Structure formats: C-alpha cells, structure tokens
N, C-alpha and C positions, 0 to 999 in steps of 0.2 A: 623048593626056591621059585621055582617059575610059578607057582601059584603065590606066592608073596610078593612077586613083582606084578602081577594082573592085579593085586589087590590095591597097591599103591597107586598104580595109574588111574585105576577106577577113582580112587579118593580124588587124586589131583584133577581128573575129569570134572569130576562133580562140584568141587570148587570153584574152578575157572566158569563153569556155566552160571553158578549160584553168584558169581562177583558179576558177570555179565547182566545175569538178571535183574539185578538190584541197582538199576539205573534209574534215576530220576529225570523227567522229563516235565517240561513247562511250555504250556501252549498258551497264547494271547488271543484275543478276540475283542474286537471293538463293537461296540454296539450302542447306537446315538453318540451322548456324550460318559458312557461308561467304558472302562477299559477292565475287560474281566481276566484275570489270569488264574489257569487252571496247571495244578502240580499233580503229577502223578509218579507213583513210585511203586515198582513192580519187585515183588518179593520172590524168593527161591520155589515157592509153592504155588506158584501162579495165581496169589491172590492180589487185588489190585485196591491201594489205598489211595484215595483220591481226596486231595486237598484244593479246595476253590477259594479264590480272595478277589473281591470286586475293589477297584479303583477309580473313583470318579476323576474324569479329567475334564478341565475347562473345553467349551464350545469354541472353535476358531474367531467366532465372532468376537469372543471376549478376550481372546490370547492373540490378538493382532500386535506383531511388534510396534513397539511407537515411532511414528515416523517423523522425522524432523520437518517442523513447519518451515516454508521458506515465505520471507517476507516481501512484497512486492510494491518496490517505489522504484520508478524509471531510472536507468541510466542518463537517459535524455528526453525531456519533452518539449514541445512548443505548441503554443496553441494561441486561437485568435483572442484577442483582450477588449475589453469597452470599459468606458466608465458610465455609471450609472447615478442617478440620484436616491435611488433606494437600494438597500443591498439584495432586496427580492424582486426587484423588477430588471427586465430585459431589454427596457428601453436606454435610449441612450440620454446622456445626462442634458438638461435643458439649456439650451444657449451656448452649449459648446460642440462644434462641428468638428466630429473625429473623421478620420480617414479610414473607413472601417478594414479597407484592405491591408493597411500599415500599421496597424496597433498589436503588438505582438507581447507575449510573456514566455520566456525560456528558462530551463533551468536543469540542473542534474541533482543527483542524492547521492550520497555516500553513508558508508557505516550502518547498513540497516539491522535490524534484529527482530525477533519475533518471540513472543510467549505464546506457547501451544496451552489451549484449555482441556484437551482431550489426547487419547493416546494416537488417533488416527491424523493429528496435525490438520483438522478441517476448520478449526475456529480458534481464535485466539488473537492477541495483542501484539500489533507491530509498529515501530517506529524506527525513524532515520534522522540523518541529519543532511540539509542540501542548502543551495544558494542558487540564485537566478535573478534575472533582470526582466523588468517591465519598462516598455515603451509604449508611447501614445503619440501618435501623428495628427497634426491638425490642418485644417484648409483655412483658407483666406489669410494666411500670414498671421493669425493671433495666437496667443500663447499665454500660458500662466504666469504673472509675474505677483511680488509683492507690495502692495499699496498701503503704506502706513500701517505695517502689523496685519492686514485681512489679504488674504491670496485670493487674487482677481484674475479675470480671462478677460483678453482682449489685446490693446497695445500699449504700452507706456506714455502716456500724455505727452510726456517732455523728450520723448525720442522721436528723432526722425528718420529712424531705420525702417525699411519697408521689406520685412520678409517674404521671399516665396514660398518657402513650407517652414515649417516649424514642428519641435516634437519635445515630449517632457519625458523623462526617463529615470528609474532609481533604481538601486540593488536590494536585496533581501536575504537574510540568513533563515531557513526555515525548518521547523521541527515538528513534522507531522506525527501524532497518537493516534492509530485507527482501529477500529475493530474490524479485523479480517476473518472474511468466509474464503475457503477454497475447496475444490473437488476434483478428483485426477480423472481425466478423460483420454483414453488412449497412453495413459503414462504422462500425461502432460496436464499442467494445473488450470482450471477454469476458476479465477479469481474475483472478488468483489471485496474492496474496502468503503468506509465510511468513519469520518471522524473530523477533530479538529486539528488544524495546523497554526502552530505558532510563529509568528513572524515578525522579525526585526528589520525594519525598514531603514536605508541610510542612503548618502550621496544622491540627492537628488539634483538634477540639472535641468535647466531650460535652454534647449539650441534651436538654432535657425540657418537657413541657408539664403543668401542674397545673389540674384542673377545667376543661378546655378554653380556658384563658386562653394568654396569650402565651407564646412559648417562651422558655425560661431557660436559661442557661450552667451545667451541671453543674460540668464542670471542663475546663481545657486543659492540665493538666499529665499529658503523656504522653509515655514514650521511644518514640516512633514510629521506626520503622527508616527511615532518610531515603533510602536508596539503594536502589532495587529494579529486578528484570530480569522482564519480563512475557515470555511466550511469545506471539506474535500471529499469527493467521491471518485474511485477508479472502476473501472469493470473491464476485463481482458481473459485473454486465453494464450497460455504460454509465453512468448516474448513480446506481444504487441498488446496496447490496452488503450482505452480512452481516459481521459481524466476532466473533472470540471471543479473548478476554486470559485468562491464567493466569499468576498471579506465583508467581514461584520462591524469593521471599524474604519471611518471614513479617512481620506487620505490626508487632509491638511487639517493643522490644529485650530486654525483661525479662517473658514475658507468664508467667501463673501456669499451673500445670498440674496436671491431678488428681493426688490423693493416694491413696495405697494403705491399703486401711483395716487396723486393727490384726492382726497375723497373717499379713497378704499374702493373706486369703482374700476373695473376691467382688469385686463390680465397683469401678470405681476410684470415687471419690469428688469431686465440684465440677466446676466448668466448665474447660476446655480452651481457654485463651485465646491456644494458639500457632495464630494463625487466617493463611490465605491467601487473597486476593481473587481471583472468578473472575468475568468478565461475558461473557455472549452478547448481543449487538445489531444493531441494523441501522444502516447508514451512508447519509449523502445526500452525493452529489457535485456540485460547479459548476464 
C-alpha cells in the first residue's frame, strides 16, 4: 500500500513538472524599423522549439500623428498706410499731400480655418473673414471731391469753407485666402503666409475740421471701386507678427488724372487721383 502511494505521488509530481515546463514565452526585439517577435515553447524532455516572426513597423518619421494646422490671421492689426499712383511703388501719390504719421489702416479677422496638405501641418491653405477701416489724412486743407463725375483732389471751387485738416476714410469686408507655411520652434509656431485678399469697400466719406472745432462731413458722393484684390503677406512667431498689404485695384472708378500742358511740353499739371492703398503694420494673435 505504501508503495502504491509513492508511485501515485511520483506520477503527480512528474505531471506538474511537465505542465510547468510546457510554457510558451514570447520576446520582442526592435532593430531599426523591424520588430522581431520570437516565440519559445519548452517541452517536457527539455527540447526547445523556436518560432521566429518578423513584423515591419513604420519609422517614427512616417508615423507622426496628424497635427492640427493653426491658421494665422490677426485678432487685431494696425499699420501705416499710404496712397500711391502705382500698385508696386512705395512713392506717395503725385500732387496729394498726405500726412504720413496719421494715415492708418486697422482691422480684425474672425472665423479663421485651415486645410493642411501634410500630416505635420506645416503647409496648407488658410482663410478667414475680416473687416476694417482705412483712413488718410491730408495737409493744406485739401480733400477728395466729386467734380462732375470725376474724383478730384483740392478744394471745391464753389465752396468758401477753409478746412484746417481733412481726411478720407472707408470701410471694408475682407476675405484672405493664403498659402501658409509654419514650423514649430520650442513648441510655438513660426509662420509665413502669402496670397490674395478679396475686399469689398463701402461707406466712403470725406471729412474736415475748421478752426479746431468738430469734424464735419465734406462729401459722401464718391464712385468708390467696391471690389478690390490685395496682395497680402505675413510673417511672425507665436502671437506677434507683421503684415503687408498691396492693393491691385485703384480706389476710385473715375479718378482725375494729370493734364498735359499746352503744346505737350513740360511736366504734367494737377494731382493724380488714380491711387492704390499700401499698408505695412503689426499684428496680434489670440
């Protein structure tokens, strides 16, 4: 009886050892862009069966999660502005005495969006909706006025009012559609944008002040070109940037142009009211 008990215990111990021995083990090793999975199965007679499986995994450069591209249009911008007779000239308009330090363009942008062209979100198309106001101040008490359908600059011949200071302003709705490049430095974006901006101009007004008193409306009757296209460029880092805008369509539909003198000799006479706004300023982003 004792011998039978010993035999049964020996069989149970052997089965337990065999069950423990038949354990499958899996190791994983990463070499380059390969993930090597090795499976080991140990049998009860100490023999080893080795199965090796290789699975290729993508390099980190190609498995970077898609980054949401941030569009960069200023919450608020303000810049110096001027009127030029040529859209690609930095010169002031001929015959129009602008007060350089008091010609401003300001505005805000809302509802901005972007479409990324790559997973990293470093290049894409961005667009937004904005509005703003442009204001140009003049010296010598002269101003824009409608002269029988032509926009002239000077003083209305039939008016006896002498203004100390005058300015012209208008409002605009703006829709920029720009190519945007951005790169993150220390977790913050460095960005560059360039492209067209469609603008709708409205509410033109010429105003003046006499003897330092309240501002008075001189005229609202202008043939303003309602549709405009600006060339727009921005560069900045994080929440600060710089902006430049260049109008490609002149401000008025029927501007007065300089006249040639009698005989066609000598310089042109009179102001050139075919003018194009140009703005350079700073931007703030929130």
